C-alpha positions as CSV (number, residue, x, y, z in Angstrom):
1,M,-49.2,-71.0,-39.2
2,S,-47.2,-73.0,-36.7
3,G,-43.7,-73.1,-35.4
4,I,-41.5,-76.1,-34.8
5,V,-38.8,-77.1,-32.3
6,Q,-35.7,-78.4,-34.1
7,G,-33.8,-80.7,-31.7
8,Y,-30.2,-82.0,-31.8
9,K,-29.8,-84.6,-29.1
10,Q,-27.6,-87.5,-28.0
11,G,-28.6,-89.7,-25.0
12,C,-31.6,-87.7,-24.1
13,S,-35.2,-86.9,-25.1
14,I,-36.8,-83.6,-26.3
15,V,-40.5,-83.4,-25.7
16,V,-42.9,-80.4,-26.6
17,T,-46.0,-80.1,-24.4
18,S,-48.7,-77.7,-23.2
19,T,-51.1,-77.9,-20.3
20,S,-54.6,-76.9,-19.5
21,T,-57.1,-77.4,-16.6
22,A,-60.3,-79.3,-17.0
23,S,-63.5,-77.4,-16.0
24,A,-65.6,-80.4,-15.1
25,T,-65.4,-84.1,-14.4
26,V,-66.4,-86.0,-17.6
27,T,-66.1,-89.5,-18.8
28,G,-66.4,-89.4,-22.6
29,T,-64.9,-87.8,-25.6
30,Q,-66.0,-84.2,-25.1
31,H,-64.0,-82.1,-22.5
32,V,-63.9,-78.4,-21.8
33,M,-60.9,-76.6,-20.3
34,T,-61.2,-73.6,-17.9
35,T,-59.4,-71.2,-20.3
36,F,-58.6,-71.0,-24.0
37,N,-55.2,-72.5,-25.0
38,S,-54.1,-72.0,-28.6
39,Q,-51.4,-74.6,-28.1
40,I,-53.9,-77.4,-28.0
41,R,-54.0,-78.9,-31.5
42,V,-55.4,-81.9,-33.4
43,G,-53.2,-84.9,-33.3
44,Q,-51.6,-84.2,-29.9
45,K,-51.2,-87.1,-27.4
46,I,-52.9,-86.8,-24.0
47,Q,-50.3,-87.9,-21.6
48,G,-51.4,-90.6,-19.2
49,T,-53.8,-92.0,-21.7
50,T,-53.8,-93.8,-25.0
51,S,-56.1,-91.1,-26.5
52,T,-55.3,-88.2,-28.9
53,V,-57.0,-84.9,-29.7
54,S,-59.2,-85.4,-32.7
55,A,-61.0,-82.0,-32.8
56,V,-60.5,-78.6,-31.1
57,Q,-63.2,-75.9,-30.8
58,E,-63.6,-72.5,-29.1
59,D,-66.3,-72.7,-26.4
60,L,-68.2,-69.5,-25.4
61,T,-71.3,-71.1,-23.7
62,T,-70.4,-69.5,-20.3
63,G,-69.4,-66.1,-21.8
64,V,-65.8,-67.0,-21.2
65,R,-63.5,-68.1,-24.0
66,K,-62.5,-71.7,-23.4
67,T,-61.0,-74.6,-25.3
68,K,-63.2,-77.6,-26.0
69,I,-61.6,-80.8,-27.2
70,T,-62.8,-84.1,-28.7
71,T,-60.7,-87.1,-27.9
72,S,-60.1,-90.2,-30.1
73,S,-61.5,-92.5,-27.4
74,S,-63.5,-92.1,-24.2
75,I,-61.4,-91.0,-21.2
76,T,-62.1,-89.7,-17.7
77,I,-60.8,-86.2,-16.8
78,S,-61.6,-84.8,-13.4
79,S,-62.6,-81.3,-12.6
80,G,-59.5,-79.2,-11.8
81,E,-57.2,-81.8,-13.3
82,T,-54.2,-80.6,-15.2
83,V,-54.1,-82.2,-18.7
84,T,-50.8,-82.4,-20.6
85,F,-50.9,-82.4,-24.4
86,E,-47.8,-83.7,-26.1
87,S,-46.9,-82.6,-29.7
88,S,-45.4,-85.7,-31.4
89,D,-44.5,-83.5,-34.4
90,K,-42.8,-81.0,-32.0
91,K,-44.8,-78.1,-33.4
92,F,-46.4,-75.2,-31.5
93,T,-48.9,-72.4,-32.4
94,N,-47.6,-68.9,-33.0
95,T,-50.7,-67.3,-34.5
96,G,-54.1,-66.1,-33.2
97,R,-55.7,-62.9,-31.9
98,V,-53.3,-60.0,-31.5
99,G,-52.0,-59.9,-28.0
100,Q,-53.1,-63.5,-27.2
101,V,-50.7,-65.2,-24.8
102,S,-50.0,-68.9,-24.7
103,V,-47.5,-71.1,-22.9
104,F,-45.8,-74.3,-24.0
105,Y,-42.9,-76.4,-22.6
106,I,-39.8,-78.0,-24.0
107,T,-38.5,-80.8,-21.8
108,V,-34.9,-82.1,-22.2
109,E,-34.4,-85.3,-20.1
110,R,-31.5,-87.6,-20.0
111,L,-31.8,-91.3,-20.8
112,E,-31.1,-93.8,-18.0
113,G,-27.4,-94.0,-17.1
114,R,-26.5,-90.6,-18.5
115,V,-26.5,-87.0,-17.4
116,L,-27.0,-83.8,-19.3
117,S,-23.5,-82.3,-19.9
118,P,-22.9,-79.7,-21.1
119,T,-26.1,-78.1,-20.1
120,P,-28.8,-77.9,-22.8
121,S,-28.9,-74.8,-24.9
122,I,-31.8,-73.0,-26.7
123,S,-31.7,-70.5,-29.6
124,L,-34.4,-68.3,-30.9
125,N,-32.4,-67.2,-33.9
126,G,-34.9,-69.0,-36.2
127,V,-37.9,-67.0,-35.1
128,Y,-39.4,-64.0,-36.9
129,S,-39.3,-61.8,-33.8
130,M,-37.5,-62.7,-30.5
131,S,-39.6,-60.1,-28.7
132,D,-42.7,-62.3,-29.2
133,Y,-41.1,-64.9,-26.9
134,K,-40.1,-65.1,-23.2
135,V,-38.1,-68.1,-22.0
136,S,-37.4,-69.4,-18.5
137,F,-36.2,-72.8,-17.4
138,A,-36.2,-75.1,-14.3
139,D,-33.5,-77.8,-13.7
140,T,-33.9,-81.2,-11.9
141,L,-30.7,-82.5,-10.3
142,N,-29.8,-85.9,-8.9
143,G,-27.3,-84.7,-6.3
144,T,-25.1,-82.5,-8.4
145,L,-25.9,-84.2,-11.7
146,L,-28.3,-82.5,-14.2
147,T,-31.0,-85.0,-15.3
148,K,-33.7,-82.8,-16.7
149,R,-34.3,-79.2,-17.9
150,V,-37.8,-77.8,-18.7
151,Y,-38.0,-74.6,-20.8
152,T,-41.2,-72.6,-20.3
153,I,-41.9,-70.6,-23.5
154,T,-44.4,-67.8,-23.3
155,H,-45.6,-66.5,-26.7
156,T,-47.5,-63.4,-27.5
157,V,-49.2,-63.0,-30.9
158,P,-47.8,-59.8,-32.5
159,L,-49.7,-57.1,-34.4
160,K,-47.8,-57.8,-37.6
161,K,-48.7,-61.0,-39.3
162,Q,-45.6,-63.1,-40.1
163,S,-45.0,-64.8,-43.4
164,T,-42.6,-67.5,-42.3
165,S,-42.6,-70.3,-39.8
166,D,-40.8,-69.9,-36.5
167,E,-38.1,-72.3,-35.5
168,I,-36.7,-72.8,-32.0
169,H,-33.5,-74.8,-31.8
170,I,-32.6,-77.0,-28.8
171,K,-29.3,-78.9,-28.3
172,G,-29.1,-81.6,-25.6
173,L,-25.9,-83.7,-25.1
174,T,-25.1,-86.2,-22.4
175,I,-22.2,-88.1,-20.9
176,V,-22.0,-91.4,-19.0
177,S,-23.3,-91.0,-15.5
178,T,-21.1,-91.6,-12.5
179,E,-24.1,-93.1,-10.7
180,A,-24.4,-96.8,-10.1
181,S,-24.3,-98.8,-13.3
182,S,-27.6,-100.0,-14.8
183,A,-25.9,-102.3,-17.4
184,K,-27.3,-100.4,-20.4
185,I,-25.9,-100.1,-24.0
186,Y,-26.6,-96.7,-25.6
187,G,-25.3,-96.9,-29.2
188,F,-22.4,-97.6,-31.5
189,E,-20.4,-96.1,-34.4
190,L,-18.1,-97.4,-37.1
191,L,-15.1,-95.1,-37.9
192,V,-12.5,-94.8,-40.5
193,K,-9.1,-93.5,-39.5
194,P,-8.6,-89.9,-40.6
195,P,-5.2,-88.9,-42.0
196,G,-2.7,-87.5,-39.5
197,E,-4.5,-88.7,-36.4
198,S,-4.6,-91.8,-34.4
199,I,-8.0,-93.4,-33.8
200,E,-6.9,-93.8,-30.1
201,S,-6.6,-90.1,-29.6
202,I,-10.1,-89.5,-31.0
203,T,-11.5,-92.4,-28.9
204,N,-10.0,-91.1,-25.7
205,S,-11.0,-87.5,-26.2
206,K,-14.5,-87.9,-27.6
207,A,-16.0,-91.3,-26.8
208,S,-16.3,-90.8,-23.0
209,S,-18.5,-87.8,-23.5
210,F,-20.7,-89.5,-26.1
211,K,-19.9,-86.9,-28.9
212,N,-20.6,-87.7,-32.5
213,L,-17.4,-89.4,-33.4
214,G,-18.6,-89.5,-37.0
215,S,-17.9,-85.8,-37.3
216,F,-14.3,-86.4,-36.5
217,S,-13.6,-89.2,-38.9
218,F,-14.1,-90.1,-42.5
219,P,-17.4,-91.7,-43.7
220,S,-18.1,-94.8,-41.7
221,S,-20.4,-96.7,-44.1
222,R,-18.7,-96.0,-47.4
223,F,-17.7,-99.0,-49.6
224,I,-14.3,-100.6,-49.2
225,N,-12.6,-100.0,-52.5
226,K,-11.3,-103.5,-53.0
227,K,-8.1,-103.0,-50.9
228,A,-7.8,-104.2,-47.3
229,E,-9.0,-101.6,-44.8
230,K,-9.1,-101.2,-41.1
231,R,-12.1,-99.6,-39.3
232,L,-12.9,-99.0,-35.7
233,L,-16.2,-100.1,-34.0
234,V,-17.0,-98.2,-30.9
235,V,-19.9,-99.2,-28.6
236,Y,-21.2,-97.0,-25.8
237,G,-22.6,-98.4,-22.5
238,D,-22.4,-98.5,-18.7
239,P,-19.1,-99.9,-17.4
240,N,-19.1,-103.7,-17.2
241,S,-22.3,-104.1,-19.2
242,T,-22.3,-106.8,-21.9
243,F,-23.6,-107.4,-25.4
244,K,-23.1,-109.9,-28.2
245,L,-21.2,-109.1,-31.4
246,G,-20.6,-110.8,-34.7
247,V,-18.9,-109.7,-37.9
248,L,-19.4,-112.0,-40.8
249,S,-19.3,-111.8,-44.6
250,N,-21.9,-113.4,-46.9
251,V,-21.2,-117.1,-47.5
252,I,-20.5,-118.9,-50.8
253,P,-22.2,-122.3,-50.9
254,I,-20.8,-124.9,-53.3
255,S,-20.7,-128.8,-53.8
256,A,-17.6,-131.0,-54.1
257,Q,-17.0,-133.3,-57.0
258,G,-18.7,-136.7,-57.4
259,N,-15.7,-138.7,-56.0
260,A,-14.6,-138.7,-52.4
261,Q,-11.4,-136.7,-51.6
262,T,-9.1,-137.8,-48.8
263,N,-6.5,-135.8,-46.9
264,V,-5.9,-133.1,-49.6
265,T,-5.3,-129.4,-49.5
266,T,-6.7,-128.9,-53.0
267,L,-10.4,-129.4,-52.8
268,S,-12.2,-130.0,-56.1
269,M,-15.6,-128.3,-56.3
270,G,-16.5,-130.2,-59.5
271,N,-20.2,-130.0,-58.9
272,G,-19.9,-126.2,-58.8
273,T,-18.7,-123.8,-61.4
274,S,-15.5,-121.9,-61.9
275,A,-17.6,-118.7,-61.7
276,T,-18.8,-119.7,-58.2
277,V,-15.4,-120.7,-57.0
278,A,-14.0,-117.3,-58.3
279,K,-16.3,-115.6,-55.7
280,I,-14.5,-117.4,-52.9
281,N,-12.0,-114.9,-51.4
282,K,-8.5,-115.6,-50.1
283,G,-8.6,-115.8,-46.3
284,M,-12.2,-117.1,-46.1
285,T,-12.9,-120.0,-43.8
286,I,-15.0,-123.1,-44.1
287,T,-18.2,-122.0,-42.3
288,A,-20.5,-125.0,-42.9
289,T,-20.2,-128.6,-44.2
290,A,-22.4,-131.6,-44.6
291,S,-20.2,-133.9,-42.5
292,S,-18.0,-133.8,-39.4
293,S,-14.9,-134.9,-41.2
294,V,-14.2,-131.3,-42.5
295,S,-12.6,-128.9,-40.0
296,G,-14.4,-125.6,-39.7
297,G,-12.3,-122.4,-39.7
298,I,-9.7,-123.7,-42.2
299,K,-8.4,-120.8,-44.3
300,V,-8.6,-120.5,-48.1
301,V,-5.1,-120.0,-49.6
302,S,-6.1,-119.6,-53.3
303,T,-8.6,-120.7,-56.0
304,S,-8.2,-121.8,-59.5
305,G,-10.9,-123.0,-61.9
306,T,-13.1,-125.3,-59.7
307,D,-10.4,-125.9,-57.2
308,V,-10.0,-124.4,-53.7
309,V,-6.6,-124.6,-52.0
310,V,-6.9,-124.6,-48.1
311,S,-4.3,-124.2,-45.4
312,T,-4.8,-127.7,-43.9
313,A,-5.5,-131.0,-45.6
314,Q,-9.1,-132.1,-45.5
315,S,-11.3,-135.0,-46.6
316,L,-14.6,-134.6,-48.5
317,A,-17.3,-137.1,-49.2
318,A,-18.6,-137.3,-52.8
319,N,-20.9,-134.4,-53.7
320,E,-20.4,-132.9,-50.2
321,S,-22.0,-129.4,-49.6
322,I,-19.6,-126.8,-48.2
323,S,-19.7,-123.1,-47.6
324,F,-17.0,-120.4,-47.4
325,G,-17.1,-117.0,-45.8
326,H,-15.1,-114.5,-43.8
327,V,-15.5,-114.6,-40.0
328,L,-13.9,-111.4,-38.4
329,I,-15.7,-112.0,-35.1
330,A,-17.8,-115.2,-34.5
331,A,-21.5,-114.6,-34.2
332,N,-22.8,-113.9,-30.7
333,T,-19.4,-113.4,-29.1
334,V,-20.0,-111.7,-25.7
335,K,-18.2,-108.4,-25.3
336,T,-17.9,-106.2,-22.2
337,I,-17.9,-102.3,-21.9
338,D,-14.8,-101.0,-20.3
339,S,-14.6,-98.8,-17.2
340,N,-14.6,-95.6,-19.4
341,G,-18.0,-96.4,-20.8
342,I,-16.9,-97.7,-24.2
343,Y,-15.9,-100.9,-26.0
344,Y,-13.8,-100.6,-29.1
345,T,-12.2,-103.1,-31.6
346,Y,-10.4,-102.8,-34.8
347,L,-12.1,-104.6,-37.7
348,E,-9.6,-105.6,-40.4
349,F,-11.5,-106.1,-43.7
350,P,-9.4,-108.2,-46.1
351,K,-8.5,-107.3,-49.6
352,N,-11.2,-108.6,-52.1
353,N,-9.4,-110.9,-54.5
354,S,-12.6,-112.5,-55.7
355,T,-14.9,-111.6,-58.7
356,A,-17.9,-110.5,-56.6
357,N,-18.6,-107.8,-54.0
358,L,-18.4,-109.0,-50.4
359,T,-21.0,-107.9,-47.9
360,F,-19.8,-107.8,-44.3
361,T,-22.6,-107.6,-41.7
362,I,-21.8,-106.3,-38.2
363,T,-24.5,-107.5,-35.8
364,L,-25.0,-106.3,-32.2
365,T,-27.5,-108.2,-30.0
366,E,-28.6,-107.8,-26.4
367,N,-26.8,-110.2,-24.0
368,V,-29.3,-109.3,-21.3
369,T,-32.9,-108.4,-22.3
370,E,-34.0,-104.7,-22.4
371,T,-30.4,-103.4,-22.2
372,F,-30.3,-101.6,-25.6
373,I,-31.5,-98.1,-25.2
374,D,-33.2,-96.5,-28.2
375,F,-31.9,-99.0,-30.8
376,A,-33.1,-102.4,-31.9
377,T,-31.8,-105.8,-31.0
378,P,-30.3,-107.1,-33.1
379,S,-28.9,-104.1,-34.9
380,T,-26.9,-104.5,-38.0
381,V,-24.5,-102.4,-40.2
382,E,-23.4,-103.6,-43.7
383,V,-20.1,-102.8,-45.2
384,I,-19.5,-103.7,-48.9
385,S,-16.1,-104.6,-50.2
386,L,-15.9,-104.0,-53.9
387,S,-14.4,-106.6,-56.3
388,S,-13.1,-103.9,-58.6
389,Q,-11.5,-100.5,-58.2
390,E,-13.9,-97.6,-58.7
391,V,-14.9,-94.2,-57.4
392,V,-16.9,-94.8,-54.2
393,N,-19.5,-92.8,-52.4
394,Q,-18.0,-90.5,-49.8
395,N,-21.2,-89.5,-48.1
396,L,-21.4,-90.0,-44.3
397,V,-24.0,-92.4,-43.0
398,T,-24.4,-92.4,-39.2
399,K,-26.9,-93.6,-36.6
400,D,-27.0,-90.1,-35.0
401,T,-29.9,-87.9,-36.2
402,R,-29.4,-84.3,-37.0
403,T,-32.0,-81.7,-37.7
404,K,-32.0,-78.5,-39.7
405,A,-29.5,-75.9,-38.5
406,S,-28.6,-78.1,-35.5
407,E,-24.9,-77.2,-35.8
408,Q,-25.8,-73.5,-35.7
409,V,-27.5,-73.6,-32.3
410,A,-26.0,-71.0,-30.1
411,S,-25.5,-71.6,-26.4
412,T,-27.5,-68.5,-25.6
413,S,-30.0,-66.2,-27.4
414,N,-30.7,-62.5,-27.4
415,T,-34.0,-63.0,-25.6
416,A,-34.3,-62.9,-21.8
417,I,-33.8,-66.3,-20.2
418,S,-34.1,-67.0,-16.5
419,G,-33.7,-70.3,-14.7
420,T,-34.4,-72.1,-11.4
421,T,-33.1,-75.3,-10.0
422,V,-35.1,-78.1,-8.5
423,L,-33.2,-80.6,-6.3
424,N,-34.4,-84.2,-6.6
425,Q,-32.6,-87.2,-5.2
426,S,-34.7,-89.7,-7.2
427,L,-33.5,-91.0,-10.6
428,Q,-35.1,-89.2,-13.5
429,T,-35.4,-91.5,-16.6
430,D,-37.0,-91.4,-20.0
431,D,-37.5,-94.8,-21.6
432,S,-39.2,-93.4,-24.6
433,G,-36.5,-91.0,-25.6
434,S,-34.0,-91.2,-28.4
435,G,-30.4,-90.8,-29.1
436,G,-31.6,-89.0,-32.2
437,A,-34.2,-86.4,-32.7
């Protein structure tokens, strides 16, 4: 049976590892350690290489119990070299011979441009017996800022066999660093205004510390129930860093009538159908045309049958193709993170007067390459505006990742925990970490 580390993190990485020392210099796939380590398991990554552990055996050829591993590819390990094994599944071994002692590590490290604050916490409330574990930790500081904490977990196999899996809970949160800006973008959230509170108060008190704003608001990705609705987009990043933003609806393509139309506000879409015209919503703009004579950005005032009434008179060629859609923010508009580490804007989704659901797509794209940390470029969020009133899904959908019992993690546990601090003036970063566990 194995245990597992359940992590709740924002702006940092949580990595589970164990180490062992090689007994001889070998180039190949068979390597023997100097001692037996029950924490070495099949599937673990061998840090510093592209290889993984494909088999584990107990070696007694010298009369001393040792661990022998087979690697997925040929690698060179030198005699006396410390080999680090990383558990991508975040599991650890908690069984074996009675009294057997093993050690593994849980490393919490901030992402670039952030610092660990408040300090990470660990809880052993999910283990069968706390007395089987001892915990210590060492901190790495950049000046006075906490950048990394390494928990050393020593486990002793008990006499009584347990029937359940152990769970160790880790919580790691971060805030924007006061160090020199590195022009990074760390994530975003879409919020709905909760009753009795202003979005500004939530933004000011929560956003600068990179808390999960979703837990302080109504569901952010629920449908818009036909009526107009205002939502708040919040983007986290280093002060003065930039990104590209666009918020557009799906477009309705259609063709004009067979005769040319000159300087009219009522545009006849005679080559289309009234069903297609009915999908065109009031307030949409002309997003694309087949000629330069039609002005882009003209607003739709109303529709009737196959006619579309626009705000300014236009001229259309016979059978001209034209498209309508909502443009809340033009595609690839460059935005800048404010001095407090956030950018926010209100998105005013219009009332849906059409006969079809509208899909609004919020798109965030890097303005400078490799500036999005732990999320893709482009990243998109879709918000659907319903064409008819109905009961809508109230479930919260957020980018942040939570794990089992993450909200129940205590700041301390009943087991003995000791700590030391390591001063380090160099920047500690983790490019492979995540904002979600």
